N, C-alpha and C positions, 0 to 999 in steps of 0.2 A: 704424024703423031696424033693419037686420039686424045681429045679433050674430055675431061670428066665434069659433070655438073655436081657442084658441092652444095650440100644442104646443111643448115645450122638450126636444127629443131630446138624449140624452147620448152618442150614437154615430151614425156614418153608417148602420150597419145598422138602428138604431131609426128613423132618418129614412126609410129606404127602405120599411120596414114601414108607416109612416104614409102615405107617398106611394101605396102600393098600396091602402090602405083609403080614402083621401080623394082623389077624382078632381079636385076643384077646390081647389087649395091654393096659397097664396102663400108662397114661401121668402124670408125676410129675414135679414140679419145686422146690418150697421151701419144700414141703412134710411135712409141719407142722401139717396138719390135717390127714395125711395118716392113722395113727393108729386108729383114731376116727371113720372113715367111715366103719370100718369092725366090723361086729357083733360077729364073733367067738372069743373065748378067745385067740387063737393063730393066729398070722398074716398069711394071705395067699396072694400070689402074682399071678398076671397074668403071662402066659408063657413069655410075652415080656413086658419090661418097657422102656419107652422113657423119658429121662431127658432133659427138654427144658430150664433149668436154664440159659444156656449161649448162647442161640440162639440170635445173635445180633438184628435181626428184632423185637424180643419180649422184648427188653430191652430199646427201645428208647422212648423219649417223644417229640412229635411234637406239635407246636402251630402256628395257623394262626390267622387272624383277627376275624374269626368266631368260631373257634373250637380248643379244645385241645384234644389230643389223647395220651394214654399211651399204651405201649406194655403190654401184659398180664403177662409177667415175671418180670415187674418192682416190686421191693419190696415196701412194705407199707412205709418204711422210706424214700424212694426216692420221694414220692409224697407229703411230708410235706410242701415243699416250692412252690407248684404249685396249680393252681385253681382246685377245690374249697377249698383245704385244707390249703391254706396259711394264712387264718384268722380264728379266733374263731367265732362260736362254732364248725365249721366243723373240725378244727385241733384238738380240744379236743376229739371229737369222734374218729378220726383216732388214736390218742395216747392211747385212752382207749381200743382199740382192743386187745392190748397185750403189754408186756414190750418191751423195745428198742431192746433187743437181738432177740426176736421173730420177731419184725417188720423189722429187717434187713434181715430176711430170708423169711418170708411169702410174697406171691405175691398177687397183686390185682386180678389177674385171678383166683387163688385158692380161694381167699376170696369170689368172686362172684359165683363161680361154686361149692361151698360146697353143697353137695346134701341132707343133713339132715335138714337144716333150712336156714333162711336168716340171715346173719351176720350183724354186726353193720353198715357198710357203704352202704348196699344195699338200704335202704329207702331214704337216702340222694341222691344217684345217680339216683334213680327212680324219685325223685322230680325235677331233673335237666334234664329230657328227654334224659338220656344217651342211646347211641346206642352201640351195641356189634357187632364186626366183627368176623365171624366164617369161618374157612377154613377146607377143608377135601377133600378126593378123588373125591367127587361129585361137587366141586367148592367152590366159595366164596359167602357168604350171609351176609347182615347187618340187624340186628334185634333190635327192641326196647328192653330195659332191661326187660320189662314185658313178653317177650318171654320165660323167665325162670320160669314162673308160669303156673299152669293149671287152669281150671275153678273154682276149689275150693280154689285157692290161695296157693297151695302147690308147693314146688320146683319141677321142672321138667327139666331134662337134655337130650339132644339129643346125641345119640351115634355116633361114627365115625366122629365127628367134633371137632375141637379144637378152643377155644377162643383165638384170636390173638391180637385184639386191643379193647380198651375201648374209645369211642368218646363222649365228652361232649360239647355241644354248649356253647360258652362263652356268658353269659347273665348277666345283672345287677340284682343282688338279693338285694332288699332293706330291706327284713325282712326274718330272718331265725330262726325258732323255733325248738329246738330239746329236747326231753325228753326220758329218759329211764325208763322202768317199769320192775317189776318182779325181778327174781334172775339172774342166769347166762345166758349169750348169747351163749358161746361156751363151750363144743362141742354140747350140746343138752339141755340147760336149758329152763326155761319158760319165760325168759326175752324177751322184745321187745323194739323197738324204734319207737317213733312217731316223724315224721319230717314234717314241713310245710315251704314252701318257697313262697315268694310273691314279685312281681315287681309292681312298681307304675309309672304311666305316666300321667302327667297333671291332678292330683287330681282324677285319676281313676285307679282301679286295672286292670292291663294289663295281669297279669299271676298269677295264684294261684294253688298250689299243696299241698296235704296233704296225706301222706303215713304212714301206720303202717306196720311193718314187724318184724317177729320173727319166730315162728313155721309156720306161714302163712303170706301172704302179702295181704294188703287191701288198696283200693282206691275207692272213690265214685266220678265218673266223673260228675254226674248230680249236686252234691252239689258244686263241683268246678266251674262248669259253672254258677251256681247261683251267685257266688261271682265275677267271672271275668266280667269285664266291669262295675261293680258297682262303684258308687262314693266312694272316700276315704275321711274320715272314713266311714265305713259301716253304713247304717241306721239300726235302731233297728229292722225294719221289715226284712231286708235281713239277719242280724245277726241271729235272731231267726229261720227264715225259713231254713237257711243253717244248723244250729245246729240240728233242727228237722230232716232234711233229713239224716244227719250223724247218728243220734240216730236210726232211722228206718232201715237204711241199715246195721248198725252193728248188730242190732237185727236179721235181716233176715239171716245173715251168720251163726247164731246158733253156733258161736265159740268165738267171742270176748266179753269180759266182759264190757258191756255197762256202768255199775256203775263206772268202772275205766276210760274208754276211753272217754266217753262223757264229763265229767268234764275237761279232758285234752284238748280235742278239743275246748271246751269253753274257756279254758285258752289261747290256741293258738290264737283264734280269738280276745279275749279280749286284749292280749298283742299287737296284730297287731293294734288295735284301739288306744292303749296308746303310741305306739312307735313314736319317733320323726323322721319320715322318711322325711317329706317334709320341 
């Protein structure tokens, strides 16, 4: 049996130094998904393991007038009282990810960097224009959350870099629609979440996002732009045109079940029409 050397860095800089020296290293925090990402029956470990659970920089939550950011090692439970999870239905999704014992251990960074599929909070954060800060031996970079997907909508992770912070612009969300479909989400079920977020200004839709994520991630930018700047409530022409665009783009992916998701998208748009926002 191979033995791994375990490191407990006290800062991000110390972690980066370790990553420079150890080419094959496994980064863990809550480690709640560690056993699920391995294919063999018996667990195997990298020669080096770095536990970042108690790195102070990765445990803080910062809030300014325009943005909130959490360290990647913040537990899911620690996020229940902050934007965007302080109110339903976002809080309900957070609590549905796991029981309270697991949420006390599982981290937001591990949740987003799960490499087999997109977990429950991913589509919500994608709707909110979330940015991710990565650090590594080559420097620091800030990427949109869609950086974690490839051209086919599958999860993709960059090696030799660590997710350090999750940044979410503070914005007024007037309408939030969340629906779950299918079976299990974790560790590798066929379930998915459809999330739609909308902001209204002066009887006009100023921001609209709709994201589906599960085994893959999906978003139609053109359909969103069809809705943005439209009068609120939507005219029947805009409603049907956007719905048709979603139907056609879902069909082109050759992956998503249009008979399931087109009615859900129609429901999201219809609920937007009926909501008492103004």
